[in-house]
N, C-alpha and C positions, 0 to 999 in steps of 0.2 A: 951331495945338495946345501947351496950359499944360501940362508933364511935370511929375508933383510926385518928391518924391523921399521915398524909405522911409516916413523918420516920416509927410511932408507925406499920401501914401496910407496908411497910420494911422488918423492923425486925419481924413480922410475918411469915413470908414470905421467908427470910433464915432459921427461927427454921426448917416449913415447909420441904425444901426441902434437912435441916436436917435427917427428921424423913424416919428410916429402910423401906427401900423398902419396896413392894407388899410379894413380893418373900421369904425369907431369910431359909439360907440352912445352918447348925451346925453343929461342930461336924469335922472325917476329920484326919489324918495325921500332922495339924494345930494348933490343938491346943494346947499345950504344948508351940508353940513357941516361944522362944522371939520378940516384935514389930518389931526389929531394922531386923529379916531375913527378913521380911516380905515385900514384896510389893505389893501393894493400884492399881490395874484399875479397874478404869469405861468404859464401853463400850454402845456407842451407838448403835443400828439398825436402817434407819429407809424401812420398808418398802412399801411398791404400790406395788398394787392390780384394778388393772381392767377387769370390764366384756365389752371383744371388741363386741357382740353380738346384734342382737337387739331384746330380749326372753331373756327374768329375766334366772340366773339360780341356780340349789338348789343342796344342797351338794356339796360345795367344801370345800374343805381341804387341808393345806395349813402344813410341816412341813418344821425346818430347826435346823442346827444346833449351840446350844450353846459352854461356851468354856468349856473341856473336867472336869473330875471334879468328889471329892477327887478322886489323885493322890498321886506318891512321890514328887511333887512339883510343882501343883497348884492345886485351889477348884475355886468353885461358888457358889456364898457367898451370893449373892439373884441379882433378880429380880424384872424387873415391866415392863409390856407391859399397853396398853393404850386400851386393846380389854380385853373379854375373856379368858382365857385360856386354856390348860394344861401341863403341864411338865414330862415331860418321859427319864428314863433314860435304860441304856441295863446293862449288860455286863461285856461290857470296861469304864465302868465307863462314857460314853456319857453324855450327858444332851441335852434335844432335844425338843423342844420347838413346843404344838399342833396349828392351829389354825385351827377354823373352820367357814365359811359362810354358814346359813340356807336356807339364799333366798341373791339372788344377782344385784340386778338390773341393764334392760337395761341399757347398758357403759356407765355400778357406776362406781362411781371410791373412792379406801379407800384406807387412807394414819393408819399407824397403827409404833409404836416409842416403837421398845426395849431398854430397857437398863439395862447394869447385870456390878456385876460386882466380881471379881475376885482378888485370895490375889497369890501371887508368890510365890515362896522360888526364896531366889537368894544365891543359890549353891543346887547344889548334892550329897546323904552320902547312900551311901553302906546300903545296904542292902539288906533283901530277893526279890525274885523278880519272881514270880510264872509265872502261863501257858509259859512259854518260845520255848514247841513245835511249837506255835502259828505263831513262828517271824519267822521258817527256815524252811517252805514248801514253794516250790515257786509255783505263782499264777498270773493272770492275769494280765501283765504291771510291772512283779516281775519272769524276767523270768531267773532263777537262777539253774535249769538244762541247763541251753542252755549251749550246748558246747560251745560253741566259747567265754560263761560270763567264763567260769566255769575254762576252759582256763587261763582265763585272770585273774581269779582270784589266782587261783595256783599261779603267777609272783606276789603273792602282800601277800604271807604272808610270814607269819613273825613269829620270835622268845613265844607269846603271840593272845590273842585276843586286846590290846591294840595298839602294836607292828601296827596286823594287820587293827587293822582300819587304823592308820594314813597312813598310805600306803595306802589303797585303796579310800581315802580322796584325800590323795595326787594329786593320778594319777589322779581321776574326773578333780578331782579342775586343771590339768596340761592341760587334752587330750580332756576337752568340749566345745564348744565356744558356750557360752549364745545366744539362737535367739533370744530375747525378748516371749511374750504371744505368744502359741501355742493350737488352741481350744482344739483338741480332744488327747488321753493319747495315748500316741506309745511308750512307752518303754523301760523298758530296754535294750533289744536287739538292739533299735531302738537307743538308743542311743550312746548305741557298736558303733554299724559301719554306723551309719553318724554323730559321734562325734560330735553331735550340739543336742540341745532341751531345751528348759525351763529346769524353779523348780525344776517343773515336771517327766523330763529327767532324772533331775542333781542326784534325794536324789531316784527317783525307782535303780538310775544304783548303786550307794553306797549302798542298800539294799539288791537290787542283788548277791552282788560279796563279802558281806560279807554271807550271810545265804552258800553263794556256799561253803565256809572257812567251814561252820560248827555257824559260830556265830550266835546270834538271831540278825532281826533285822528286821526294821520298815517303814511308810511311816508317816508323822505326815502336819496334813493341819491347815491350821492356821494364826496366823499371826504377824508379826514382828514389838514392840511399843515401846520405852520407855517409854511414856505417853497413858495419857488418849484419845479417838478418834474414832472417829464414824469409823462404819465397814464398805468401798467398796468393790465394786464385782473385783475392780482390782489393788488390794490391799491383797487378796489375798495370800496364798505365803503356798506352801508343805520343807515339809525336810526331812531326815532323820534320828535320835536315831538308835541309835546300845549299843547294855550292852557287856559290859567288866565291872570288876569292882568294880562288882557289881549292878550297879544301869547301866540307865539308859541311854548316853551322845547324847545331840546336835549334830549333820554333818552338816551346813551348804556350802553344796562343792562350794554352785551356788553363794552364798553370802559370803566366803569363812569367816566361821564361825566352825572353832573349838573348838569339843566341848561349844557349847556358853552356857554362863549364860541361866540357866528357865528367869532369872525376865524379857525378853525380849520376849522369844519367848510362844505367850499361844497359844495353843493348843486345838483345836476345832472336828475334829474328825482322831484317832486312823485309819489309812487304814486296812480293813484284808481280806482277802481272802476266807472270806465266807460272805454275810451279816445277819447282827445283829440286827437289829435293822429297822423299819416299812419305814423306808428312803431306803432300801437297796445300791445302788449301789453310789449314787447321792453324788458327793464330799460336795455339802453348804442343796441345800433344793431340797426336791419330791413336785411337791402340783396333787392336786389327781382333777378331775372336766380341765374343760376349762378356772379360769382366770386365767389373765394376772399375773406375776409378777414380780417388777423392783428391785431389790437390790443397795439402797447405793443411792434410791435418795434426 
């Protein structure tokens, strides 16, 4: 057996860390892009699972969103998990991590580490966008058919979808007060009446006003970052995307980012009026069973 010196062991460790992660995903709209147009992000998610009971649990399941993709602006390129897992996908390009625990001992605690890599485009290019009708309907918390929202939207109608989107963004930015994190979803109608909310209400009202004017729009959940990061529950953010000039544009009225660069917005969930996968209407994760989970511990 060959024995390595300390420098040799350190060199071997660096080489091991550079090996491709457990699951590599290829293809998508990034294949022909020059390296300089793509930004790379590595994200780490620490999950703590605990059985609070004095008896063994069986058939426990956990699902959570990973970065969306491939889309026109991002794709998930690699996933590594410190236990067995499945990676699921749906028609909206969600990537869903599934963990299963066939047996969970009384009072046991498990720590699972997830690392994922994503590639983000620095610019948005106009192109064909399908399925726009999905993003025109009223839905829970995006009450675009509400008379008060329709009335307010008409005051913001301009000569083009782009100009209307700018008017909506400016109005929401100027008229809503950020109230800090609010646990329950309150909706666009509440935001219009109360003139306050957290990032979810800001995004929902922007989307509702746009849909009331016949402009496709949707709420996106994820993280805003300019570097690699550890994903923590209190950093999760919601923003709006509005379709105009042939592409989805990021409008983050709460943070004050008009047509923000997609390279710093990592989408994990595209909100949809109907459940499209096993998470149903859950924003970030879902549990089937009695285990407790801590995100970002």
